[in-house]
N, C-alpha and C positions, 0 to 999 in steps of 0.2 A: 894751419889746416887741422881742424878737429872734426873727426867723424861723429855725427850725431846718432845717439841711440833712438829707439822707437819713441815717437812723440805724437801729441794730438795735432792733427791738421785742421779738423773742423768738427762741429757738433750741431745736432738738430734737437731742439727741445719742443715737445708738443704735449700740452695738457699737464705739465709738471709744475706744481706749486703755483707761482704767480704768472707762469707763462701759459695762458689759456689757449693761445693760437700757436700754430707751427712757427717756430723762430729758428732761423739758421745763423750760426756763428761761424764764419769761414775765416781761413787764412790766419790761423794761430802762428805766432813766431816760434821757430824751433827752440829759442833760448828763453827770452824774458817777455812775459805777458802780464799786464796789470788790468784789474777791473775796478772801476770806481763808480760812484753814484750816490745819490742821497739815501738816507736811511729808509728802508722799506721799498726801495726801487727794484730789488731782486738780484743784487750783485752776488750775495752769498748763496742764493739759490742755484747759480751756475755751478759753484763748487759742490753743492749738495747733489746736483744732477750727475756730476762726474763720480762722486762717491756712490750714488745709487747704482750707476752702471757697473762700477768696479765690484759690486756685490756686497756692500756693507750689510752686516746683520744687526749691529747695534744702532737702531734707528734714532736713538737720542742724539747721536753725533750729527744727524742731519735734521735735528729739531722736529722729530715726529714720534708718535707712539705706535702707529701701525701704517701699513702700506696705503690704506685708503686715504690717509691724510696727505699723501704726496700728490693726489689728483687735484687738479684745479678746483678750489672751493669745495673739496670733499665730494665732488661729483654732483653738486646741487645746481650747477649752472648749465647743465646739458652736456658737459664733458664727462665721459664715463671711463676714460683711460688716460694714463700718463705714459709717454714714450720718450726715451732718450737714446739717441744714436750718435756714436763718436767714431770718426774715421782716424786711424792711427797710421802714420808713415812707417813703412817696414822695409826700407831700402837697404839697411845695414843687415846683411844676412847672418853675420856672426852673432848679432845680438837679437835675432828673431826668436819669437816663441817657438817652442818645439812643435813641429808638424806644420808650420806656416812659413817655412823658409822660401817657398816659391811664389809668395804673394808680395807685390809691391806695396799694397795697402791692405789693411784689415779693418773691416767695418763691423762694429759690435752694437747690437740693439738690445735694450731691456724694456719690457712693457709690463705694466701692472693694470689690471682691469678691476673696476668696482665689483666687489664680490670675492676677491681674493685670487683670481687667476693671474699667474705670473709666468712670463716666458722670456727666454734668451734666444738671440739669433747671432750667428757669426757668418758674415758674408752671405746673408740671406737664408741661411740654413738653421732651422730650430735645433738647439742643443740643450743638454742638461746643465743645471746650475753648477755642478761639480766640474764640468768641462771648462766653463768660463773661469772658475776659481783657479784651476790648474794653469790656465792660459796666463793669468796675471801673476801667479806665484813664480812662474818660470822666468819672468822679467822683473822680479823683486817688487811687485806691486800688490802685497798682501794687505788689503784694506782693513782686515780685522785685527792686524797687529802692525800698524803702520809706523814707520819712522819717516815716511815721505809726506805725511799728512799732518799739518799743524793748523788745527781749527781754532776758533775763538775759545779762549780759556785754556788751551793746551800748554801755553807758556807757563802758566801758574802750576799746572800739573807736573811739568818737568821739574820745576823748582822744588816741589814738595815730594818728589820721588825719594824712596828709601834706597839704601845701597843695593839691595838685590834687584830693585826695579831699574836702576841705572845700569847695573850689570846686564840685565835682560836686553836693554837697548844695544849694548856692545855686542852681545851674543847674536841678536837679530842682524846687526850689520855684518858680523863675521860669518853668518850662515850656520852657526852651531846650535841654534835654538831648536830646530826641528829634530836634532839628534836626541835631545833629552826625552821627548815623548816616545821615540822609537826605543830608546834604552829602557824606559820603564816597562814598555810592553814585552821586551825581550826578557827582563828580569822576572816578570810574572810567568812567562813561558818556562823559564828555568825552574821556578818553584814547582810548577805542575810536573815537569820532567822528573824532579827529585822525588816527588810523591809517588809517581808511577814506578820509578826504579825500586823504591822501598817495598811497594806492594808486590812487584815481580820477585824480588829476592826472598821475601817472606814465603811466598807461595812455593818457590823452588825448594827452599830448605825444609819447610815443615810438611809439605804434602807430596810433591811430585817425585823428588829424588828417592825417598824410601819406597814409595809404591813401584817405581821403575825397577829398582834392584830386586824386589820380591818377584815381580812379574817375569824378569829375565830367567830366574831359576825355574819358575813354573813352565816357561816356554820350552825349555830343553826336554822336560818330561813329556809335555804334550806332543812335541814333534816325534819322539820315539813311539808314543802311543798311536799317532796317526800313521806312521810308517807301517806298523804291524797291522793296523786296521785296513789300510789300502791293499796290502798283500793278501789278507784274508778275503777281502771283497773280490779281488781279481781272480783268485784261484776258485772261489765259490761259484762265481759266474761261469767260469770255464767248465767246471764239473757239472753244474746244473744244466748248462746249454747242451752238453753231451747227452745227458739223460733225456732232455726234452726232445732233441732231434730223433733219438732212437725210438721214443714213443710215438712221435708225430708221423714218422714214415709208415707206420703200420696202418693208420686210418686215412691216409691221403687218397688211396685208390677209390674209396667209397664216393667221394664228391665228384670224381671224374665220370663214374658210371651214371650217377643221377643226372648230370648235365647232358650226357649222350642220350638218355632216355627221353628227356623233354624235347630235344631238338628233332628227333625222329618223328614224333607224333604230330608235329605242326606242318611240315613243309608242303606235302602234296595238295591238301585241301586249299591252302592259301594260293598256290599256283593256279589251280583250276578256277578259283573265284576271280582272280585277276584277268584271265582270258575271257571269261564270260562278261565281265564288266566292260571290257574293250569292245566286244561284239555288240553288246547292248547299246553303247554310245553311238556306234556306227549306224545301226538300224534306226535309232531315234532321229538322227539327222535326216535320213531318207524319208522317214514317216512325217516329219515336220514340213518338208518340201511338198509332199503329196497332199497334205492337209490344206496347205495354202492354195494349191492349184484347184482343189475341189471347191473351196470357198469362192474363187473367181468364177468357175464354171456355173455354180448355182446362181450367182448374181446375174450372169449373162442370160441364163435360162429364164429367170423371173422377168427380165426386161423384154425378152422376145414374147412371152406369154401376154404381158401387158399391151404390147403393140398390136398383137392379134385381136385382143379384146376391144381395143379402141377402134380398129378398122371395122370390126363386125358391127359396132354400134353407130357407124357413120362418122366417127371422129377422125380428122386428119391433122397431121403436123406440118405446118408450113416451113419454108426455108429459114425464116427468122425465129423459129422455135415456138410459134403460136399454135396451140392445140384447140380445136373446136370443129363444128360443122362448117360446110362450105358457105351456107347462108350467113352464119355468124361472122365468118372471116370477111365476107363481102360487105356487110354493114359496117364493120370496123374500118375497113379500107376507105369507104366513101366518107365516113366521119373524119378520118385523118386528112383527106383532101380538103374538106371544108375548113377545118381548123387551120391548115397551112395557108389558104387563101386569105382568111381574116387576118392572120399574123403578118402576111405580106403587105396588106393595105395599111395597117397601123404603122409598120416600119417606114413605108414610103412617106406618110404624113409627118412622122417625126423627123425624118431626114430633111424634108423641105423646110420645116420650122427652124431646125438647127443651122441650116445653110444661111437663112436670112439673118439670124442672130450673129453668126460668125462674121459677116461683112460689117455689121455695125460695130462689133468689138474691135475688129482690126483697124477701123477708122480711128477709134478712140486711142488705140495703142500708139499710133504714129505721133500723137501730140506729146507723149511722155517718154519717147524712146531715147532721146539724147541724154537726158539726166540719168535714166536707168543704166545706159551703157557705161557712163562714168562710174557710177556706184558699183557696177559689176566688175569693171577692170580693177578697181581698188580692192574689192573682195577677192579676186583671183590672186592679186599680189600677196594679200595676207594669207590666203590658203597655201600658197607656195612657200611662204616663210615658215608657217606652222609645220608643213610637211618636211622642210629641211631640218627643223628642230627635232621632229620625230625621228628622222633618219639618224641624226647625231645621237639621240638617246638610245636608239636600238643598237648602234655600233658600240656604245660604251659597255664595258664588262661590269655592269652594275644593275642590281635588281632590288629596288627598295623593299618590296614585299618579302623577298627572300631574306634580305638583311634583317628585317624586323623579326621574321620567324626564327632566324638563327640566333638573334639576341635573346628572344624569349626562351628558346631551347637552352641557350648558354646559362641563363639564370636558373632554369629548372635543374640542369645538370649540376651546377655548383651547389645548389641547395641539397640535391640528392647525395652528392659526394660528401658534403659536410655531415649529413645525417648518418651515412654509412660509416664514415671515419669515427664519428662519436660512438656508434655501436661497437665498432672494433676496439676502440680505446677503452670503452667501458668494460668489455669482456676481459681484456688483458689486465685491467686494473683489478678486476674481481679475482682473477686467477693468475697471480704473478709467476707461478711455477711454470706457466706455458712459455714464458719468455726466457731465452737463453742468450745472454749478451757476453761478448768477450772481445779482447783486443788481439790483434795479430801477434802471435808470440815471436815471430821473426819476419825479416823482410821477405817479400815475395811469397808470403804464406798462401797456400791454395785453400780458399774457403770452401771449395766443393768437397774437401775431405771431411768436413763437418756436415753430416746429413740433417741434423736437427733433433728436436725433442720427439721421442718415439710416438706420442699420441697424435702428432701432426703428419706422420709419414704413412698413414693408412686411412682408408675410408670404409665406413660400414656399409655392407650390402643390405642389411635390414635394420632400420632405426629402432625397432623394438628390442634389439639385443644390446642396446647401448649400456645399460646398467650391468648386464652380465659380463660384457667385455671389460668394463672398467674394473669390476671386482676380480675378474680373472687375471688381469695384469697387475693390479695392486700398485705398489710404489714404483714398479718398473715403467709405468705409464709415462713418468716424467724423466726417465733416464735419457741421456743424449747419445745418439748413435754416431760413431766415428768409423773411418775406414780402417785404421790400425791403432795398436796401443801406443805407438810412437807419437802419433798426433795427440793422444790424451796426455802423455807426459809433457809435451811442449805446452799444452794449454794449462795444465796444473802449475807449471813452473813460471811461465811468462804471460799467461793469458789474462791476468788481472780479473779473475772470476769474482763476482760479487756475492756469491753464495756457494754452499757446498753442492757438488754435482757428482752424479754417478755416470760413468761412461760405459758404452757397450761397443767394444771394438769388433768389427765384422770379421776380421781375419782370425780372431781367437775364439769367438763364441760359437758353440755348437748346440743346436737344439735337437730334441729327440721326439719326432712326431709320433702320433698314435698309429699303430699298424693298421693296415686296411682291413684285415680280418677282424680285428677288435671293433672297428667302426661298424662293419656289417653285422656283427653279433649284437651290438647295441641297438642298431636299427631294427633288427628282427625282434629284439626284446620289447621295445616300447613303441616301435613304428618310426619310419624315416622322417615323419613330420614333427616328431617330438624330441628328437635329439640331433644335434649337429656338433661337429668339432669347432672350437673357437676360431681356428685358422681358416675354416671355410666360410666364415661370416664376414671376412674383411678382404679388401683388395689393396695391393701395394706394388711398388716397383720391385723388379727382380733383385736389384743391388742390395736391398735390405732384407732379403729372404731369411738369412741366418738369424737376424735379430728377431723377426716376427715368429720364426719357428721356436726360438728359445723362450719367448714370452708366452705365446699362445698355443704352442704345439702339443702340449700334454693335457689339455683341458677340454671337457665336454660341456656344451651348453644345452640345457634341457628346458622344455616348455613349462613344466610344473614340478612341484616338490616330489610327487609320487614317482614320476619318471626319473628324476635325478637320483632318488634313493635306490631304485632298481639298478640303474646303470653303475652308480658309484660302488655299491657293495656286492655286485655280481662277482662270483669267484673267478671268472675268466676275464674280467675287465679291470676292476679295482683302480679306477682313475678318479682324480679330483673333478667334481661336477658342480656347475653353477646354474641356478635357475634364472629365468628372465627377470625375476624380481630381485636378484642379487643374493639369494640364499646359497650357502656353500655346503656341499656334502664331500667330506674327505674320508677316503678309506682308512686313514690312520685313526679315525674315530671321532674327530672333531666336527661340530656343526656350527655354522655361523649364519646369522640372519637378523631380522628386526627391521626397525624403521630406517630408511635411507636419509641422507642429509637433505636439507631443504635446497631448493634451487634447481633440482633435476640433475641429470647426468651431465658431466663435463664433456663427454663425447658427443652428446646431442647438441650442446652449445657449440662445440667445435665444428659440427656438421653445418649448423646454421652460419657459423663464422666463415666457413669455407665458401658457402653460397654468397655471403656478403662480400668476401674478397673477390669472387668472380664478377659480381655486379660492379664492385668498385673499379676493377681493372677495365671492364667494358665501358663504364661511364667515363673513366679518365681518358681512354683512347678516343672515345667519341668527342669528348670536350677538346682534346688536342686537335683533332681533325677540324672541328667546328671553328676553333680559334684561328687556325691557319686559313680557313675559308673567309672568315671575317677580315683578317689582315689583308687578304687579297682584294676584297671589296673596298677596303678603306683607302687604298691607293687612288681609286677613281671617285671617292665619295664627294670631295669638294667640287670637282669639275662637274659631276653629275648634278649636284645641288644647284649650281649656277645655271646650267642649261635647262634643268627642270623648272626653275623659277621663271626663266625667260619664256619657256614653252607655255606654262600656265597663264602668264600674262597675255601672250599673243593669242592663245586659244580663247581666253575670255573676250578679248577684243574682237576676234573673229565671230564669236557667237552673237555679240552685240550688233556687229555689222550685218550679219545674216538676218537678225530680227528686224533691223531697220529696213533692209532691202525687201523683206517679205511683207512689210506693212505699207509699201509704196503702192500707188494706184496702178502703175504699169505692171507690177508683179501680179497683182490681183486680176487685171485684165488678161494677162498672159495665161494665168491658170484657167480662167474661164474659156479662152480660145482653145486651149489644149483639151479641156473637157468636152467642148462642142465637137472638135475634130474626132475625138474618141467616140462620141455618141454617133456621129455620122458614119464612121467606119463600122460600128456594131450594126447599124441599120442596114448598111449594104450587105454585110455578111448574113443577116437575118433574111433579107429578101432572096438572096441566092440560095440559102438552105431551104427555104419554104418552096421555092420553085422546083428544086430537085425533089422535094417530098411529093409535090403535086404530080410530077412526071412518073415517079416510082409508084404512087398510089393508083394513077390511071392505068399503068401497065398491069398492076396487081388485080384491079377490078376487071380488066379485060380477061385476064387469065382465069380468074375465079368464075366469071360468067361462062367461059368455055367449059370449065370443069363441071359446072352445074348442068349444062346441056348434056354432057357425056358422063354423068354420075355413075350409071350402072356399070359400064365397062371399066371405069377408073377403080371402082370398089373391088371388082374381080381381080384386077392386077395387083392392088395393094394387099388383098387377102392372100394371094398366091405367094407374094414375097415374104409376108409375115410367117406363113406356114413353113416355108423352106428354112428360114432362119431358125424357127423354133425346133424343127427336126434336127438341125445340125447341133444346136446347143444341148438337146436332150441326149444325143448320141455321145457327145464329148463328156458330159457330166456323168453318164453311166460308166464309161470306160475309166474315168478318174476314180469313181467310187469303188469300182471292183478292185483296182490296184491297191487302193487304200485299205480295203477290207483284208486283202491278202497279207499286206505288210503288218496290219494290226494283229492278225493271228500269229505271225512270226514273233512280233514283239511280246505278245502275251505268253507265248511258249518260253521265250528267253527269261522273262520275269519270273516265271514259275521255277525254271532251273536255277536261277540266281538265288531265289528265296530258299530253295532246297539246299543249295550249297552253303548259304549263310547259316541256316539252321544246323546243318551238319557241323560247320566250323564252331558255332557257339556251343553245341553239345560237346564237341571234342575239347574245347577250351575249358568248359565246366568240369569235364572229367580230369583234365590235366591239373586244374586248380585243386580239385579234391585230392589227387595223388600227391601234389606238392605239400599240401597241408598235412596229409597223412604221414608222408616221409619225414616232415619236419618235427611233428609232434610225437610220433611213436617210433622213433629209431630204436629205442631200447625194448620195444615189444613187437618183434617181427611177425608174430602170428596175426596180430590185428592188421598190420600192413598188408599181409597176403590176402586177408579177407576183403580189405578195401579194394585191392587190385582186382580180385575176382568180381566184385560188384561193378567196378568200372568196366571190365570186359563185357559183362552182361549188358550194361547200358549201351556200349558200342555196338554189340550184336543186334540189340533191338533197334538202334538208330539205323543200322545198315539194312535191316529187314524193311523198315519203313521207307527208306530211300528206294529200295528195289521195287516195293509195291507201287510207289508213285511213278516210277519210270515205266512199269508195265501198263499202268493206266494211260500214260501219254504216248506210248510207243506207236499207236495206230493213227495218230493225228497227221504227221507229215514226215518226210525223209530226214529233215534237219533234226527233228526230235529223236528219231531212231539213232542218228549218228551221235547225238549228245548222250543218249542212254548207253551206247557202247563205250563211250569215254568214261562214263561213270562206273561201268562194270570194271573197267581197267583200274580205276581209282580204288574200288572196293578190294580188288585183288591185291593191290599194293598195300592197302591197309591191313589185310590179313598177314602179309609178310612182316609188317611192322609189329603186329601183335605177337608174332613168333619171336621177334627179337626182344620184345618186352619180357616174355617168359624167361628167355635166356638171362637177361639182366636181373630179373627177380631171383633166379637161382644163384647168380653170383652174389647178390646182396645178402641172401641168407647165409652163404658160405663165409662172407667177410664179417658177419655181424659180431661174432664172439671176439674176433681179433680187434675190431674197431671199438667195441665197448670198453675193452680193457685199456686200449691206448688212449681213448678220450678221457677216461677216468684219471690216468696218470698226467695227461697234458693239463686238464682242468685244475688238478691239485697243484701243479707247478705254477700255473698262471696266477692262482689265488694267493699262493704263498710269496711269489716273487713278481711284482708288477713290472719290473724292468724287462722281463722276458718279452712282453708284447712289443716293446719298442726296439729291442736289439735282435730279435729273432732273425731278421733279414741278413745279419752278419754271421750267423752260426755256421761253422765249418768252412767259411770263406778263407782263402789264403791271404796272408799279409794283414790279418786283423787280430784282435785280441782273442778271438774264438777259433783260431786255426788249430784243429785237433791233431794235425800231423806234426806241427812245430812244437806243440805243448801236449804232453801226455796227461789226459784227464785222470787216469788212475793214480799217477804219482801226485797230482794236485790234491786228490782226496786225502792222501797220507800227510801232506804238508799242512793241510788245514787244521788237523787235530793238534799238532804241535804249536802252531801260531795262536790257537784259541787259548791254550794254557798261559802263554806269555801275555796275551791281552788281558786275561782275568787278573793277573798280578798287577799290571800297570794301572788298570781302571780304578783300583782302590785309592791311589794317591794323586791321580792326574786332575788338573783344573781345566775343564773343557773350554772355558771362555778366556784362557790365558792369552791366546794370539790376538783376539779382538781388543782385549783390555790393554795389552802391551802396545799395540799399534796406536790406540787412542792416546795412551800415556806418552809415548815417544813423540807423537804429533804435537801434543800439548806442550811437552818440554821444548821441542825444537822451535815451536811458535813463540814461546815465552823468551827463549834465548835470543831469537832474532829480534823480537821487539825490544829486549833489553839493550842489545847492541845498537839498534837504531837510536834509542833514547839517549844512550851514553855519547854516541857520536854527535847527535844534534846538540846536546848540552855543551860538549867540548868546543864545538864550532862557535856557538853563540858566545861563550865566555871569552874565547880568543878574539872574536870580532869586537866585543865590548872593550876589552883591554886596549886593543889597537886604536879604536876610535877615541877612547878616553885620552890617550897620549896625544893624538892629533888635535883633539878639542883644546887641550891645555895649551898646546903650542900655538894654534890659530888664535885662541882667545888672548894669549899674552901679546902676540904680534898686533892684534887689533887694538888692544888697550894702549900699547906704546905709541902706535900711529895716531889714534884718536886723541890721546893725551897731548902729544906734541902739537897737533893742529889746533886743538882747543886753546892751549896757552897762546899760540901765535895769533889766532883770530881775535881772541879777547883783548890782547895787548894792542892790536891794530885798531880795534874799535874804541878802546878806552886807554889811551897812552899812559904809561907809568904804572900799569897794573900787571899782575901775573895770575894765571889760573892753571889748575891741574886736577886730575882725577887720581885718587889714591885709595887704597883699602882702609877701612876703619881700623883703629888701634886694636892689635891682637888678632887680626884676620888677614887672610890672603886675598889675592885678586879673585879667586874662584868663589869667595864668600860674598863679595859685594864691593861697590865703589861709591865714594862720596866726593862732592865738589868742594875744592878749597880755593879761596880768592885772597890775593895779597895786594895792598896798596904800597908801593915801594917795596920794602923788605919786611913789612909787617903783615903776617897772615891772620885773617879774620877767623874768629872761632866759629861763627855761624853766618849763614847768608841773610839772616834777619837784620844784621847790622848794615846791609846795603839798602839803597833807595829802590823804589819800584822800578825806575828806568834801568838802574844798574843790574838788578836781578833779571830783567827781561833780556838785557845784553848777554848775561851769562847763559841763559837758556838758548838764545839764538846761536851763540858761539858754539855750544855743545852740539846743537843740531847741524850746523854747518860743518863742524869737524867730522861728524858721522857721515855727512854727504860726501866729503872728500875721500873718506876711507873706501866706501863702496857705494858709489853714486847710483841712485835709482834713476830711471829714465825721465820721471816726472816728479816735480815737487809742488805741493799745493799749500799755500800759506794764506790764512784768513785773518787780516788785521792784526798781524803779529807786532806791528809798530804802534799799537794803540797807547802803550805806556811810555814811549820814547819821545824825546824832544826832537826838534827839527834837524839839528846837526847830526844826531845819531841816526835818524831816519835816512838822511842824505848819504851818510857813510855806508850804511847797509845796502841801500839801493845801488850805489856806485860799485860796491864790492861784488854784488850779485851780477851786475852787467859785465864787469871786466874780468873777474877771476873764475866764475863758475860757468864754463862754456861746454860742459859735458852732459848737462841735464836741462830739461825744459822747466821753467818756473811759471806758475800761474798764481798770481798774488792779488788778493783783495785788499785795497788800502784806501783811506780817505785823505792821505797826506801827500802833498806835492812832492816832497823830498823823496818819496818812494816811487810813485808811479811815473814821475817825469824821467826816471832812469830806464823805464821799460821801452823795449823796441816797438811794441804794439800796445795800445791802450783801448780797452772796451769800456764804453760808458752806458750805464743803464738808466732808463727812465720809466716812470709809471704813467701809462696813458690809457684812459678809458677802462680803468680797473685791471689792466694787464701790463706786464713788464715788456720793454723793448730794449734792443741792444744796437749800438752803433760802433763802428771800428775806426780807429785813428792810428796812422803810422807815425812814430816819433823818431826812431832811429833805424838805420839799416843794419840788419843782423850781419855780424862779421863772420859768422860760421857758415861755411859753404857745405852743401850736401852733394 
């Protein structure tokens, strides 16, 4: 029992070379197959087809120069592609190709199309060419370096091989050939590593190490200088804060008094105005109701007057609404009676004629009734069937129109999503600094601790400020915000960052926002619309507040250059200021500006990118919901389609049946009968209606004739009724109008009072505005302020006098006006009290003036000289801060400052201010190079170790392969040609690793060269060597094309017998023209050339002794 490796079970050739039609070659023998036929019948083309499928690249071995020549007649006979499919048996799982162990069979197809298209399929799945090559190499079927493929002329090539080429065959059989190419690649890699090591060592010795030593010395001096500088800065801030607080406390009371003055002047007039407005709205509602009632009464009065006029002129209105004299109404009534009689006569004649026609048509209907009933019953069955199908369709959860709409919407959404993603990808490719990618530095890493790139964490409130905000942030715009510095350390160490990154840890960073009083000062200086803090122009989550405050907290954004200049260089502000165009004003003295980069602001781009992201998310969610809906419909689609098809067919048949039925004589007669019956019914209704009109008309004529006889008394009665109604309407209209006039006066009075209060409030507001401007502009000139206050008081007095005069004019009109006047007097009295309080406040202002002026001068000087005061002033004097005056003595701090200043002056002469940065960069560069050097050295050592180990294994494997092949070579050759010897030996002066040559002996005499042998003997030598290689490491399949061409019959018979009896671990497919060879095959395939194409027939000769 010999277990067979993978072998060919069957193959299909279609359009390949001489096989123009699909040709199936089934039931290959697992061991020995032979192909024979006349020259040109296509026997070698079967082997060419196998080589084509195995992926041969040297087309000369299949007798072609390009792939197009493999197509039947080069594609000129209507066949445009060549296809070869081979099914391999794969039941031996130990010998299976990698990745295909679970398949019992593996079917591989290769197809080439005219024009160059070439594709592979494995088990029906399209794969890459390299995948197929790996498949065959894993089972020792490398068609581009074959020892299993002996084509025509290969015997001669084996005999002419040089020692290295024969050695290559041994290496291929031993499996060490592939190692050589890998070894060469590794040696090239080692050379590159050596060059890199030399470059790193030179850089370390010549540049980095000397620089590092020098910077370490300078770092010590710089750290001592920084310590002294920090202590001076801390003590100076403490001392200056103490002086600032002392000066500020002096002027604080002034602002409190000003606010109190403004509040007192507004309150009472505003309260009075609100009360009057409410009272006005209430009266307005009553007034609107009365005006509507007055309109209704006037209309009723006009109608009563018209009726009286009609009655006086002899006109009367009948019950049916007709207006005219009694004689006119009588004539119209008689005319209506005559018209009704005529219409009655016509209807009776029409009725009689229709009745006669009806009898005639009914007689004709009886003759066609039976056939009509049959057609009608058939129609009813079809209607029932169509209705059932409609019911089935309505019950199915499927709507074709909705599905079509959903599919159209799906295509639109996919197109929109694709376009949006292209825009997003385009923006990210233009600005790579917006992308921050990293790997998790540890297992279970919390990615929420990385907040993201700073520019993506806020939104602009005003798009016009995009350039200004970008300039304000500068390079910090692309910093990455983290929760803690520990997260940053982990990312720097193990995050595999692809570029240099600056982190902002939220737990360490502290921003210093601009003090509110400084902001108010800037707004007063240039106007609140011309200056904003950068922080107020953005919105963001609370968790990143520290980062935003640190980046934007200390910057002003101004509308133009003039405003920015005033704010930045004001002695009490002194803050960095940026215009909307990106120009920078720095109190330190630097100005930045000029043309901005092309492409616009990146923040504007990010804003649009954010909108695109929202659209993309919305579109994706809609697409997912839509696809779920379509999947739901798809479940019932097939059933719906079948039922809908039946419904359309039946419905069409029903329409045809209805059309046929409607065209029958019976149906037409039936319609005529129905129309006649309808006409008769209408005639009966007309007769009845006309007779009713006659009766009503006669009664009306009789009534009118009576009224004409008693016309005088009737007119008197109607006149009396009309006058009574007119009197009532006049009385009601007058009452309504008087009430309306009364309320109208009240409304006018209230409007005048409200206008008076509004004028008073506007005047007061104007006075307050004037006072505010005066106090703001002329604080340093109190005499002018007092004059403005006196003018304001004079204006108030004049306004009050005018109010009093108006109230005296209106006091006589009604009680309500007098009451309101009294309230106004009360308001005037309260206003006088407020004026008294204003005088008291003015006196206090003049008293505090001198103290305030001196304190403000000191505060302004400190703010101008030290801009940090504006930011830190809220901490001055607070316990547990750096400005705690009780814990730290400010006076003692002043004495220490002078000593530290002397020490600082000495150190500043020799210190290198950039030593820390330079040392950090140098140490980072040194550590980076040492790390790279260690990696390169380790890689080089590993590669060299592996090469040495593999060299030893190669020598050992090659030696074993040579000994085994050499032994089998001599044995097989002696068996085929008794009395001879054969061996493989190294050439003189060389080792086995340098090459091998073939030596042949007849008896004990060794031949100097193979040229001393006959052609048949040399062919036996080549075959013996190939068979020896087969025994050492057998391939699953061996292909031999007319290898017995140079052998006589006896040798051919011996080789065929040997292959059938001794080589049972591989499948042989042999092309031969000699009986001695193919008669030993278990299966023989014979080829013929019929009608310009090759055909194949199968013949079983022996039963295979191998069982699978």
